[in-house]
C-alpha positions as CSV (number, residue, x, y, z in Angstrom):
1,X,107.9,66.9,109.7
2,X,106.5,67.7,106.2
3,X,108.0,66.6,102.9
4,X,106.8,69.7,101.1
5,X,109.7,72.2,100.9
6,X,107.1,75.0,100.2
7,X,105.5,74.6,103.6
8,X,106.6,77.4,105.9
9,X,104.3,76.7,108.9
10,X,102.0,73.9,109.8
11,X,99.7,73.9,112.8
12,X,97.7,70.9,113.9
13,X,94.8,70.8,116.3
14,X,96.1,74.0,117.8
15,X,94.2,75.9,120.5
16,X,94.7,77.8,123.7
17,X,92.7,78.3,126.9
18,X,92.5,81.3,129.3
19,X,90.8,81.0,132.7
20,X,89.3,77.7,131.7
21,X,87.8,79.1,128.5
22,X,88.9,78.2,125.0
23,X,90.0,81.3,123.0
24,X,90.3,79.1,119.9
25,X,90.7,75.3,119.5
26,X,91.3,72.5,117.0
27,X,92.8,74.8,114.3
28,X,94.6,73.2,111.4
29,X,96.3,75.2,108.6
30,X,99.4,75.3,106.4
31,X,101.1,78.4,104.9
32,X,103.0,77.9,101.7
33,X,105.6,80.0,99.9
34,X,104.0,82.4,97.5
35,X,100.5,81.8,98.8
36,X,98.1,83.9,100.9
37,X,96.0,82.4,103.6
38,X,93.3,84.6,105.0
39,X,91.7,84.1,108.4
40,X,88.2,85.6,108.7
41,X,85.6,85.7,111.4
42,X,83.6,88.0,113.6
43,X,85.1,89.9,116.5
44,X,86.3,87.7,119.3
45,X,86.5,84.6,117.0
46,X,90.2,83.9,117.7
47,X,91.8,85.4,114.6
48,X,94.6,87.4,116.3
49,X,95.1,84.6,118.8
50,X,95.6,82.1,115.9
51,X,98.1,84.5,114.3
52,X,100.0,84.6,117.5
53,X,100.0,80.8,117.8
54,X,101.5,80.7,114.3
55,X,104.2,83.2,115.4
56,X,105.0,81.2,118.4
57,X,104.0,84.0,120.8
58,X,101.7,81.7,122.8
59,X,103.7,79.0,124.5
60,X,101.1,77.0,126.5
61,X,99.0,75.8,123.6
62,X,97.3,72.6,122.8
63,X,98.2,70.8,119.6
64,X,101.4,71.3,117.5
65,X,103.1,74.1,115.6
66,X,105.8,73.3,113.1
67,X,107.8,76.2,111.7
68,X,110.2,75.8,108.8
69,X,111.6,79.3,108.5
70,X,113.1,81.9,110.8
71,X,112.6,84.8,108.4
72,X,109.3,86.0,109.7
73,X,107.8,89.5,109.8
74,X,104.7,90.6,111.7
75,X,102.5,93.7,111.4
76,X,100.2,93.7,114.5
77,X,96.7,95.1,114.5
78,X,97.7,98.1,116.6
79,X,101.1,99.9,116.5
80,X,101.8,102.3,119.3
81,X,103.4,105.5,118.2
82,X,103.8,108.9,119.9
83,X,102.4,111.0,117.1
84,X,103.7,114.2,118.8
85,X,107.3,113.2,118.0
86,X,108.7,114.3,114.6
87,X,109.5,110.8,113.3
88,X,110.3,110.6,109.6
89,X,109.5,107.5,107.5
90,X,113.3,106.9,107.2
91,X,113.6,107.1,111.0
92,X,110.7,104.7,111.5
93,X,112.2,102.2,109.0
94,X,115.4,101.8,111.1
95,X,113.8,102.2,114.5
96,X,114.3,98.5,115.4
97,X,116.1,97.1,112.4
98,X,119.7,97.7,111.0
99,X,118.7,98.2,107.4
100,X,120.9,99.1,104.5
101,X,119.9,102.1,102.3
102,X,119.2,99.8,99.4
103,X,116.9,97.6,101.5
104,X,115.0,100.7,102.6
105,X,114.6,102.0,99.1
106,X,113.6,98.7,97.6
107,X,110.9,98.2,100.3
108,X,109.5,101.7,100.0
109,X,109.6,101.4,96.2
110,X,107.7,98.1,96.2
111,X,105.0,99.5,98.5
112,X,104.8,102.7,96.4
113,X,105.8,105.2,99.1
114,X,109.5,105.8,98.3
115,X,108.7,109.5,97.7
116,X,107.6,109.8,101.4
117,X,111.0,108.8,102.9
118,X,111.6,112.2,104.4
119,X,107.9,112.9,105.4
120,X,106.9,112.8,109.1
121,X,104.7,109.9,110.1
122,X,102.1,112.2,111.5
123,X,101.6,113.8,108.1
124,X,100.7,110.6,106.3
125,X,97.3,109.4,105.4
126,X,95.9,106.2,106.7
127,X,96.7,104.4,103.5
128,X,100.2,105.8,103.3
129,X,101.0,104.8,106.9
130,X,99.8,101.2,106.2
131,X,102.1,101.1,103.2
132,X,105.0,102.2,105.3
133,X,104.2,99.5,107.8
134,X,104.3,97.0,105.0
135,X,107.6,98.4,103.7
136,X,109.1,98.1,107.2
137,X,107.9,94.5,107.4
138,X,109.3,93.4,104.0
139,X,112.6,95.2,104.1
140,X,114.5,92.1,105.2
141,X,112.7,90.0,102.6
142,X,110.8,87.6,105.0
143,X,109.7,84.2,103.9
144,X,106.6,84.5,106.1
145,X,104.6,87.7,106.6
146,X,101.8,87.9,109.1
147,X,99.4,90.8,108.8
148,X,96.7,91.5,111.3
149,X,94.0,93.7,109.9
150,X,96.4,95.6,107.6
151,X,93.8,98.0,106.1
152,X,92.7,99.9,109.3
153,X,91.9,103.6,108.8
154,X,91.6,103.2,105.0
155,X,88.6,103.9,102.8
156,X,87.2,101.2,100.5
157,X,89.2,102.2,97.4
158,X,92.3,102.2,99.7
159,X,91.5,98.7,101.0
160,X,91.2,97.4,97.4
161,X,94.6,98.9,96.5
162,X,96.3,97.6,99.7
163,X,95.0,94.0,99.2
164,X,96.3,94.2,95.6
165,X,99.7,95.4,97.0
166,X,99.8,92.5,99.4
167,X,99.2,90.1,96.5
168,X,102.0,91.8,94.6
169,X,104.4,91.4,97.6
170,X,103.6,87.7,97.9
171,X,104.4,87.2,94.2
172,X,107.5,89.5,94.2
173,X,109.1,88.0,97.3
174,X,107.6,84.5,96.9
175,X,106.8,84.7,100.6
176,X,103.9,83.1,102.4
177,X,101.4,85.5,103.9
178,X,98.9,85.0,106.8
179,X,96.3,87.7,106.5
180,X,93.8,88.5,109.2
181,X,90.6,90.2,108.0
182,X,87.0,90.7,109.0
183,X,85.7,90.9,105.5
184,X,86.1,88.1,102.8
185,X,84.5,89.9,99.9
186,X,87.1,92.6,99.7
187,X,90.1,90.3,100.0
188,X,88.8,87.5,97.9
189,X,90.7,88.4,94.7
190,X,94.0,88.5,96.6
191,X,93.5,85.2,98.6
192,X,94.5,81.6,97.8
193,X,93.0,79.9,100.9
194,X,90.5,81.0,103.5
195,X,90.0,79.8,107.1
196,X,86.7,80.9,108.7
197,X,86.9,81.0,112.5
198,X,84.4,81.3,115.2
199,X,86.4,79.9,118.2
200,X,87.1,76.9,115.9
201,X,87.4,76.3,112.2
202,X,83.8,76.6,110.8
203,X,84.9,76.0,107.2
204,X,88.0,76.4,105.0
205,X,89.0,76.2,101.4
206,X,89.1,78.5,98.4
207,X,87.3,81.8,98.8
208,X,84.5,80.7,96.5
209,X,84.1,77.4,98.4
210,X,84.0,79.2,101.8
211,X,81.5,81.8,100.5
212,X,79.1,78.9,99.5
213,X,79.5,77.1,102.8
214,X,76.5,77.2,105.1
215,X,78.6,78.0,108.1
216,X,80.0,81.1,106.4
217,X,76.4,82.2,105.5
218,X,75.3,81.7,109.1
219,X,78.1,84.0,110.3
220,X,78.0,86.7,107.7
221,X,74.6,86.4,106.1
222,X,73.3,85.4,102.7
223,X,73.9,88.8,101.2
224,X,77.6,88.7,101.8
225,X,77.7,85.3,100.1
226,X,75.9,86.7,97.1
227,X,78.3,89.6,96.8
228,X,81.1,87.2,96.3
229,X,79.8,85.7,93.1
230,X,81.1,88.7,91.2
231,X,84.7,87.6,91.9
232,X,84.4,84.2,90.2
233,X,86.0,85.6,87.1
234,X,89.4,87.4,86.8
235,X,89.2,91.2,86.5
236,X,91.1,94.4,87.3
237,X,88.3,96.0,89.3
238,X,86.1,95.4,92.3
239,X,82.4,96.0,92.6
240,X,81.1,97.8,95.7
241,X,77.9,96.7,97.5
242,X,76.2,99.6,95.7
243,X,77.3,98.4,92.3
244,X,80.0,101.0,91.7
245,X,83.3,99.9,90.2
246,X,86.6,100.6,91.8
247,X,89.8,100.1,89.8
248,X,92.6,98.1,91.4
249,X,95.5,100.5,91.1
250,X,98.5,99.5,93.2
């Protein structure tokens, strides 16, 4: 047990094997209320597997998982929807949850898509759909929110805005967030702690510390590390790799 009331999940030396091969092993991390932990790593590094270990979806694991909340929401990497069906945003919000009108309105308002409540899902842009997914996940005000690659199908400016929104959700609901991403330099300004995986924990710490770590540089290259230096001060914009500036409007 932990003596820290802000700890929502603690996993120790966690790992899982499949057909005699480790998918991920010896992972240690904690997720606290109001904080964002981002797991990064190349494809096949065990990011989604680790998220499912945190969620308790993998039962036969090595190590230990301690969970101190039952109020957990999860947005998986892929959501299967029959886009031929005329499902409105409102219908989608209550598809598997018994939500009150105020809960629906509050969640859609926080994610900035309340004006889309009667729109069909198939008519939404990639960014709008991701915001609806987030709204659906936070409608019951979870204490822990697990997001697996939440910016898929979104352009760079949309990614920046969505990560800013995720930070806003963490602060507004005081919930802990576990965020899976393939790209540290975009999420850096919204992240409190980073775990870099490649089958095991290569390095972990603050975004700046991880960016300076030799293991991160080996995985993502020196150029990626250099790009991160622009985030070491607080600002309301993000620089692209080409030097352009994108405002963070959420």
